[in-house]
TINU-540187 format. One record per residue (C-alpha): x, y, z; residue number from 1; residue in three letters. Coordinates in pm, whole numbers, plus 32768, in hexadecimal, padded with zeros to 4 digits. Each point is the difference from the previous one (the first is absolute). Layout:
<nodes>
node u X | v Y | w Z | num NUM | residuo ala
...
</nodes>
This chain:
<nodes>
node u D0E2 | v ACC3 | w 27C0 | num 1 | residuo met
node u 7F06 | v 7F11 | w 809B | num 2 | residuo ala
node u 7FA9 | v 8031 | w 816D | num 3 | residuo val
node u 8075 | v 7EDD | w 80D8 | num 4 | residuo cys
node u 7F2B | v 7FCA | w 8133 | num 5 | residuo phe
node u 808A | v 7F46 | w 8130 | num 6 | residuo pro
node u 7FDF | v 7E85 | w 8004 | num 7 | residuo tyr
node u 7EF2 | v 7FF7 | w 7EF4 | num 8 | residuo thr
node u 8055 | v 7E92 | w 7FC7 | num 9 | residuo his
node u 7F5B | v 7FA3 | w 814B | num 10 | residuo val
node u 7EAD | v 806D | w 7F7B | num 11 | residuo asp
node u 8010 | v 7F1A | w 7ED4 | num 12 | residuo ser
node u 7FB4 | v 7ED1 | w 80D8 | num 13 | residuo arg
node u 7F36 | v 7FFC | w 8140 | num 14 | residuo leu
node u 80F8 | v 7F57 | w 80E7 | num 15 | residuo arg
node u 8136 | v 80A3 | w 7F6D | num 16 | residuo ala
node u 7FD9 | v 810B | w 810C | num 17 | residuo leu
node u 8076 | v 7F12 | w 8113 | num 18 | residuo ala
node u 816C | v 8028 | w 8061 | num 19 | residuo gly
node u 802E | v 8147 | w 7F3F | num 20 | residuo gln
node u 8015 | v 80E9 | w 812C | num 21 | residuo ala
node u 8142 | v 80C0 | w 8038 | num 22 | residuo glu
node u 80A0 | v 8038 | w 8151 | num 23 | residuo gly
node u 7FB4 | v 7F56 | w 8148 | num 24 | residuo phe
node u 7EB2 | v 7F74 | w 7F8B | num 25 | residuo gly
node u 8096 | v 7F54 | w 7ED1 | num 26 | residuo arg
node u 7FB1 | v 7EA2 | w 807D | num 27 | residuo phe
node u 7E88 | v 803E | w 8016 | num 28 | residuo ala
node u 7F48 | v 7F0A | w 7F21 | num 29 | residuo ile
node u 7E9C | v 8035 | w 807B | num 30 | residuo gly
node u 7F11 | v 7EF2 | w 7F8D | num 31 | residuo gly
node u 80E3 | v 7F7E | w 7EED | num 32 | residuo leu
node u 7FCC | v 7E93 | w 805C | num 33 | residuo his
node u 7E87 | v 8016 | w 802C | num 34 | residuo gly
node u 7ED7 | v 800A | w 7F12 | num 35 | residuo pro
node u 7F70 | v 813D | w 7F6A | num 36 | residuo val
node u 7EDB | v 807B | w 80D1 | num 37 | residuo his
node u 7F00 | v 80E8 | w 7F5F | num 38 | residuo his
node u 7F59 | v 8115 | w 80CA | num 39 | residuo val
node u 7EA8 | v 802E | w 7F69 | num 40 | residuo thr
node u 7F58 | v 80DB | w 8107 | num 41 | residuo ser
node u 8040 | v 815C | w 808E | num 42 | residuo leu
node u 7F52 | v 7F9D | w 8145 | num 43 | residuo ala
node u 80BC | v 8029 | w 8148 | num 44 | residuo asp
node u 7FE1 | v 7E8A | w 8047 | num 45 | residuo asp
node u 7F59 | v 7EC7 | w 7F81 | num 46 | residuo gly
node u 801F | v 7F27 | w 7EC8 | num 47 | residuo pro
node u 80E1 | v 8090 | w 7EF4 | num 48 | residuo gly
node u 8083 | v 811A | w 80DE | num 49 | residuo ser
node u 8167 | v 806B | w 8039 | num 50 | residuo leu
node u 7FE0 | v 7FC2 | w 8177 | num 51 | residuo arg
node u 7F94 | v 7E98 | w 7FC4 | num 52 | residuo glu
node u 8134 | v 7FC7 | w 7F25 | num 53 | residuo ala
node u 80F6 | v 80A2 | w 80F2 | num 54 | residuo cys
node u 7F95 | v 7F2E | w 8129 | num 55 | residuo arg
node u 8044 | v 7EB6 | w 7F4E | num 56 | residuo lys
node u 8138 | v 7F50 | w 807F | num 57 | residuo lys
node u 807E | v 7F6F | w 7EB7 | num 58 | residuo glu
node u 80D5 | v 80C6 | w 7F05 | num 59 | residuo pro
node u 7F29 | v 80C9 | w 7F0C | num 60 | residuo leu
node u 8039 | v 80EA | w 7EDD | num 61 | residuo trp
node u 7ED6 | v 80E9 | w 8028 | num 62 | residuo ile
node u 7F7F | v 80BC | w 7ECE | num 63 | residuo val
node u 7EC8 | v 80D2 | w 7FC7 | num 64 | residuo phe
node u 7EED | v 7FC3 | w 7F04 | num 65 | residuo glu
node u 7F63 | v 8156 | w 8040 | num 66 | residuo ile
node u 8068 | v 8166 | w 8047 | num 67 | residuo ser
node u 7F75 | v 80DD | w 8113 | num 68 | residuo gly
node u 8013 | v 8063 | w 816E | num 69 | residuo thr
node u 8007 | v 7F0F | w 8123 | num 70 | residuo ile
node u 7F7F | v 809F | w 8141 | num 71 | residuo his
node u 80AA | v 7F50 | w 8122 | num 72 | residuo leu
node u 7F42 | v 8008 | w 814A | num 73 | residuo ser
node u 812C | v 7F72 | w 80BC | num 74 | residuo ser
node u 8171 | v 7FCC | w 7FBD | num 75 | residuo thr
node u 803E | v 7EEF | w 7EFF | num 76 | residuo leu
node u 80FF | v 7F00 | w 8077 | num 77 | residuo asn
node u 80DD | v 7F68 | w 7EF3 | num 78 | residuo val
node u 808E | v 7EA4 | w 803D | num 79 | residuo ser
node u 814C | v 7F76 | w 7F80 | num 80 | residuo ser
node u 8052 | v 7FAD | w 7E95 | num 81 | residuo cys
node u 7F0A | v 80EC | w 7F5A | num 82 | residuo lys
node u 801F | v 80DC | w 7ECF | num 83 | residuo thr
node u 7EF1 | v 810A | w 7FED | num 84 | residuo ile
node u 8021 | v 805E | w 7E93 | num 85 | residuo asp
node u 7F30 | v 8129 | w 7F8E | num 86 | residuo gly
node u 8098 | v 8017 | w 7EA5 | num 87 | residuo arg
node u 7F00 | v 801A | w 7EEC | num 88 | residuo gly
node u 7EF4 | v 8092 | w 80E6 | num 89 | residuo gln
node u 7FD8 | v 8133 | w 80DB | num 90 | residuo arg
node u 7FC7 | v 7F98 | w 8168 | num 91 | residuo ile
node u 7FDF | v 80FD | w 8118 | num 92 | residuo lys
node u 7FF7 | v 7FA3 | w 8173 | num 93 | residuo leu
node u 7F5D | v 80F6 | w 80ED | num 94 | residuo thr
node u 7F7F | v 800D | w 8167 | num 95 | residuo gly
node u 8118 | v 7F2C | w 8092 | num 96 | residuo lys
node u 8145 | v 7F6B | w 7F7E | num 97 | residuo gly
node u 80CF | v 7EC3 | w 7FE9 | num 98 | residuo leu
node u 80B7 | v 7F5C | w 8121 | num 99 | residuo arg
node u 8121 | v 7F11 | w 7FC1 | num 100 | residuo leu
node u 8024 | v 7F57 | w 8151 | num 101 | residuo lys
node u 80F9 | v 7EE5 | w 803D | num 102 | residuo glu
node u 8006 | v 7FA5 | w 7E90 | num 103 | residuo cys
node u 8102 | v 7FD9 | w 7EEE | num 104 | residuo glu
node u 8018 | v 800A | w 7E86 | num 105 | residuo his
node u 7EF5 | v 8101 | w 7FB1 | num 106 | residuo val
node u 7FF6 | v 80D6 | w 7EC4 | num 107 | residuo ile
node u 7F0A | v 8121 | w 7FE0 | num 108 | residuo ile
node u 7FF4 | v 809B | w 7EA6 | num 109 | residuo cys
node u 7F36 | v 8110 | w 7F54 | num 110 | residuo asn
node u 7F01 | v 8052 | w 810F | num 111 | residuo leu
node u 7F79 | v 8151 | w 8073 | num 112 | residuo glu
node u 7FD0 | v 8057 | w 816E | num 113 | residuo phe
node u 7F34 | v 8134 | w 805A | num 114 | residuo glu
node u 7F2A | v 8084 | w 811C | num 115 | residuo gly
node u 804D | v 7F17 | w 8123 | num 116 | residuo gly
node u 7F60 | v 8070 | w 8145 | num 117 | residuo arg
node u 801D | v 7F96 | w 816C | num 118 | residuo gly
node u 80FC | v 7FE5 | w 811A | num 119 | residuo his
node u 8151 | v 7F71 | w 7F92 | num 120 | residuo asp
node u 7F81 | v 7FC2 | w 7E9D | num 121 | residuo val
node u 811A | v 7FE5 | w 7F02 | num 122 | residuo asp
node u 7FE6 | v 7FBD | w 7E8D | num 123 | residuo ala
node u 80FA | v 7EE3 | w 8021 | num 124 | residuo ile
node u 8079 | v 7F85 | w 8152 | num 125 | residuo gln
node u 811F | v 7F06 | w 8001 | num 126 | residuo ile
node u 802E | v 7F7F | w 8163 | num 127 | residuo lys
node u 8057 | v 7F38 | w 80C6 | num 128 | residuo pro
node u 80FF | v 7F05 | w 7F82 | num 129 | residuo asn
node u 7FB7 | v 8008 | w 7E8C | num 130 | residuo ser
node u 810C | v 7FD6 | w 7EF5 | num 131 | residuo lys
node u 803C | v 7FEA | w 7E89 | num 132 | residuo his
node u 7F00 | v 810A | w 7FA2 | num 133 | residuo ile
node u 7FEB | v 80C9 | w 7EBD | num 134 | residuo trp
node u 7F19 | v 812E | w 7FD3 | num 135 | residuo ile
node u 8008 | v 8068 | w 7E92 | num 136 | residuo asp
node u 7F51 | v 8109 | w 7F2C | num 137 | residuo arg
node u 7EFA | v 805C | w 8105 | num 138 | residuo cys
node u 7F5A | v 8150 | w 8045 | num 139 | residuo thr
node u 7FD0 | v 8060 | w 816E | num 140 | residuo leu
node u 7F5E | v 8139 | w 808C | num 141 | residuo lys
node u 7F26 | v 8099 | w 8110 | num 142 | residuo asp
node u 7FFC | v 7F0C | w 8125 | num 143 | residuo tyr
node u 7FBE | v 804F | w 816E | num 144 | residuo ser
node u 814F | v 7F7F | w 807B | num 145 | residuo asp
node u 8119 | v 7FA4 | w 7F10 | num 146 | residuo gly
node u 8011 | v 7F8E | w 7E9B | num 147 | residuo leu
node u 810A | v 7EFA | w 8044 | num 148 | residuo leu
node u 805F | v 7F79 | w 8158 | num 149 | residuo asp
node u 811B | v 7F01 | w 8021 | num 150 | residuo ile
node u 8073 | v 7F80 | w 8151 | num 151 | residuo gly
node u 8016 | v 7F01 | w 8117 | num 152 | residuo lys
node u 80FF | v 7F21 | w 7F5E | num 153 | residuo gly
node u 7F82 | v 800C | w 7E99 | num 154 | residuo ser
node u 811A | v 8004 | w 7F03 | num 155 | residuo thr
node u 8077 | v 7FC4 | w 7E9A | num 156 | residuo asp
node u 7F06 | v 80EC | w 7F5F | num 157 | residuo ile
node u 8006 | v 80C4 | w 7EBA | num 158 | residuo thr
node u 7F1A | v 8125 | w 7FAA | num 159 | residuo val
node u 8023 | v 805F | w 7E92 | num 160 | residuo ser
node u 7F62 | v 80F0 | w 7F07 | num 161 | residuo arg
node u 7EE9 | v 806B | w 80EB | num 162 | residuo cys
node u 7F50 | v 8150 | w 8016 | num 163 | residuo his
node u 7FCD | v 8094 | w 815C | num 164 | residuo phe
node u 7F29 | v 8139 | w 8021 | num 165 | residuo ser
node u 7F10 | v 80D3 | w 80D2 | num 166 | residuo gln
node u 8082 | v 7F9A | w 8152 | num 167 | residuo his
node u 80CD | v 8079 | w 8129 | num 168 | residuo asn
node u 8099 | v 7EBE | w 8087 | num 169 | residuo lys
node u 8068 | v 7F37 | w 7ED5 | num 170 | residuo thr
node u 80EA | v 7EE8 | w 8068 | num 171 | residuo met
node u 806F | v 7F79 | w 8151 | num 172 | residuo leu
node u 8113 | v 7EFE | w 800E | num 173 | residuo ile
node u 803E | v 7F6D | w 815A | num 174 | residuo gly
node u 7EFF | v 8024 | w 8115 | num 175 | residuo ala
node u 80EA | v 8055 | w 811C | num 176 | residuo asp
node u 817A | v 803E | w 800C | num 177 | residuo pro
node u 800C | v 7F39 | w 8146 | num 178 | residuo ser
node u 7F64 | v 7ED0 | w 7F58 | num 179 | residuo asn
node u 8120 | v 7F10 | w 7FBD | num 180 | residuo ile
node u 7F3A | v 7F40 | w 7EF7 | num 181 | residuo asp
node u 7FE5 | v 813A | w 7F2C | num 182 | residuo asp
node u 8179 | v 801C | w 7FDB | num 183 | residuo arg
node u 7FF8 | v 7EE5 | w 7F00 | num 184 | residuo cys
node u 7F10 | v 80BC | w 7F18 | num 185 | residuo ile
node u 807E | v 8023 | w 7E99 | num 186 | residuo arg
node u 7F36 | v 80D0 | w 7F0B | num 187 | residuo val
node u 8044 | v 807D | w 7E9F | num 188 | residuo thr
node u 7F34 | v 8124 | w 7F74 | num 189 | residuo ile
node u 8041 | v 805A | w 7E95 | num 190 | residuo his
node u 7F69 | v 80BB | w 7ED9 | num 191 | residuo his
node u 7EE2 | v 808E | w 80D0 | num 192 | residuo cys
node u 7F47 | v 8147 | w 7FC5 | num 193 | residuo phe
node u 7F92 | v 80D2 | w 8129 | num 194 | residuo leu
node u 7F20 | v 812E | w 7FD9 | num 195 | residuo thr
node u 7F17 | v 80D7 | w 80D3 | num 196 | residuo gly
node u 808C | v 7F85 | w 814B | num 197 | residuo leu
node u 7FE3 | v 80E3 | w 812E | num 198 | residuo asp
node u 80F7 | v 7F81 | w 8102 | num 199 | residuo arg
node u 80D9 | v 7ECD | w 8046 | num 200 | residuo asp
node u 8049 | v 7F3A | w 7EC7 | num 201 | residuo ile
node u 80DA | v 7EF1 | w 8095 | num 202 | residuo leu
node u 801F | v 7FB0 | w 8173 | num 203 | residuo gly
node u 811B | v 7F0A | w 803A | num 204 | residuo leu
node u 8019 | v 7F9B | w 816D | num 205 | residuo asp
node u 80E0 | v 7ED3 | w 7FCD | num 206 | residuo ser
node u 8075 | v 7F04 | w 7F00 | num 207 | residuo gly
node u 80A5 | v 802B | w 7EAF | num 208 | residuo glu
node u 7F6A | v 80C1 | w 7EDF | num 209 | residuo cys
node u 807A | v 804C | w 7EA0 | num 210 | residuo ile
node u 7F4A | v 8113 | w 7F40 | num 211 | residuo cys
node u 8060 | v 8037 | w 7E98 | num 212 | residuo thr
node u 7F6D | v 80D6 | w 7EEB | num 213 | residuo ile
node u 7ED9 | v 80A4 | w 80AA | num 214 | residuo ile
node u 7F4A | v 8121 | w 7F59 | num 215 | residuo thr
node u 7F86 | v 80F6 | w 8104 | num 216 | residuo leu
node u 7F0D | v 8119 | w 7FB5 | num 217 | residuo glu
node u 7F7A | v 806D | w 814F | num 218 | residuo thr
node u 7FF5 | v 8109 | w 810C | num 219 | residuo gly
node u 805A | v 7F0B | w 8110 | num 220 | residuo ala
node u 80A3 | v 80A1 | w 812F | num 221 | residuo ser
node u 80C8 | v 7EC7 | w 8055 | num 222 | residuo met
node u 8087 | v 7EFE | w 7F0F | num 223 | residuo leu
node u 8080 | v 7F17 | w 810F | num 224 | residuo phe
node u 7F80 | v 7FE5 | w 8162 | num 225 | residuo ala
node u 8107 | v 7FD0 | w 8114 | num 226 | residuo pro
node u 80C7 | v 7EC2 | w 7FC9 | num 227 | residuo val
node u 80BD | v 7F15 | w 80E6 | num 228 | residuo leu
node u 80A1 | v 7EA7 | w 7FEC | num 229 | residuo asn
node u 7FFE | v 7FF8 | w 7E87 | num 230 | residuo his
node u 80C8 | v 7FF7 | w 7EC1 | num 231 | residuo arg
node u 7F70 | v 80EC | w 7EFE | num 232 | residuo phe
node u 8073 | v 8028 | w 7E98 | num 233 | residuo ile
node u 7F6A | v 811A | w 7F34 | num 234 | residuo leu
node u 8037 | v 802F | w 7E8C | num 235 | residuo ser
node u 7F73 | v 80D7 | w 7EE8 | num 236 | residuo ala
node u 7ED8 | v 80BB | w 808E | num 237 | residuo ile
node u 7F6E | v 80F0 | w 7F01 | num 238 | residuo tyr
node u 7F46 | v 812E | w 8084 | num 239 | residuo met
node u 7FB9 | v 816D | w 7FC5 | num 240 | residuo lys
node u 812D | v 80E6 | w 8019 | num 241 | residuo gln
node u 7F94 | v 80AD | w 8142 | num 242 | residuo glu
node u 7FE7 | v 7EB1 | w 80B2 | num 243 | residuo arg
node u 815C | v 7F89 | w 7F9B | num 244 | residuo arg
node u 80BE | v 80F8 | w 80DC | num 245 | residuo lys
node u 7F1B | v 7FA5 | w 8122 | num 246 | residuo trp
node u 803D | v 7E89 | w 7FD1 | num 247 | residuo leu
node u 8178 | v 8037 | w 7FEB | num 248 | residuo ser
node u 8000 | v 80B9 | w 814D | num 249 | residuo ser
node u 7F30 | v 7EE9 | w 80A1 | num 250 | residuo ile
node u 80F6 | v 7EF4 | w 7F8B | num 251 | residuo ile
node u 812C | v 80CA | w 8077 | num 252 | residuo gln
node u 7F65 | v 802A | w 815A | num 253 | residuo arg
node u 7FB3 | v 7E8C | w 8015 | num 254 | residuo arg
node u 8164 | v 7FA6 | w 7F9A | num 255 | residuo gln
node u 808B | v 80ED | w 8106 | num 256 | residuo leu
node u 7F1B | v 7F71 | w 810D | num 257 | residuo thr
node u 8068 | v 7E9D | w 7FA6 | num 258 | residuo arg
node u 8171 | v 8062 | w 800E | num 259 | residuo lys
node u 7FD1 | v 8094 | w 815B | num 260 | residuo arg
node u 7F4B | v 7EC5 | w 8073 | num 261 | residuo gln
node u 8123 | v 7F2C | w 7F85 | num 262 | residuo gln
node u 80FB | v 80E2 | w 80B0 | num 263 | residuo gln
node u 7F3B | v 7FEB | w 8143 | num 264 | residuo ala
node u 7FEA | v 7E86 | w 7FEB | num 265 | residuo ala
node u 8177 | v 7FE8 | w 7FC1 | num 266 | residuo ser
node u 8048 | v 80E1 | w 812A | num 267 | residuo tyr
node u 7F21 | v 7F35 | w 80E9 | num 268 | residuo leu
node u 80A0 | v 7EBD | w 7F8C | num 269 | residuo lys
node u 815B | v 8085 | w 8050 | num 270 | residuo lys
node u 7FA2 | v 8090 | w 8154 | num 271 | residuo thr
node u 7F42 | v 7EC9 | w 806E | num 272 | residuo cys
node u 8104 | v 7F03 | w 7F92 | num 273 | residuo ser
</nodes>
């Protein structure tokens, strides 16, 4: 029987990738309506560089003519309506990461992120107020802060088929449970592989998150950091046998805590009315 890989049809044509995300980020079209822009240099900035392309205001479908490592001396800001398409090449970003700030319709596909250093340096930072974002088939590991940070009103985001490894704070969704803007966050995480992680895998402070089909091979001491003001749906996490009993107990405790919170809220409502 032939092996059927997921959405192989999108790789037959360059722009077929747009609009193929599943989940909350399904409306992300990236630079679908712009010209193809060719990155010809691995330099941090200047003619032909990725940074030069990402700062342009018009929609662009960014592709790479070369493979190699781009050493970022500062965080690279990505503007709206951009597709950063690493298919066909091997592109690694190191030193710093990407920031999606107040932008929409961004697709990031087939990039590697490794070795980011500095205060508050994330591989991919999506905040504030960004929407319709799709992170697909990327490899992220070994950053000073987090690998993926989503917050401050950013929403409608899908993270799919990514590999997270060699880290201790993998994903943070929602900057602060007291931040009202973060309660609108909607994120889908699916078909991701997590390995060699030391501590928190997913911190969900607020918003709505759906995780489905995640393969977990790790010694992490905490799968989910404390959560508030959220709706969380978890499905089909595959892990080593000794971690399954531990995860089951965590979920049961969270469900019990949530039930007690609902009972307390109901009691207060009755006594104060």
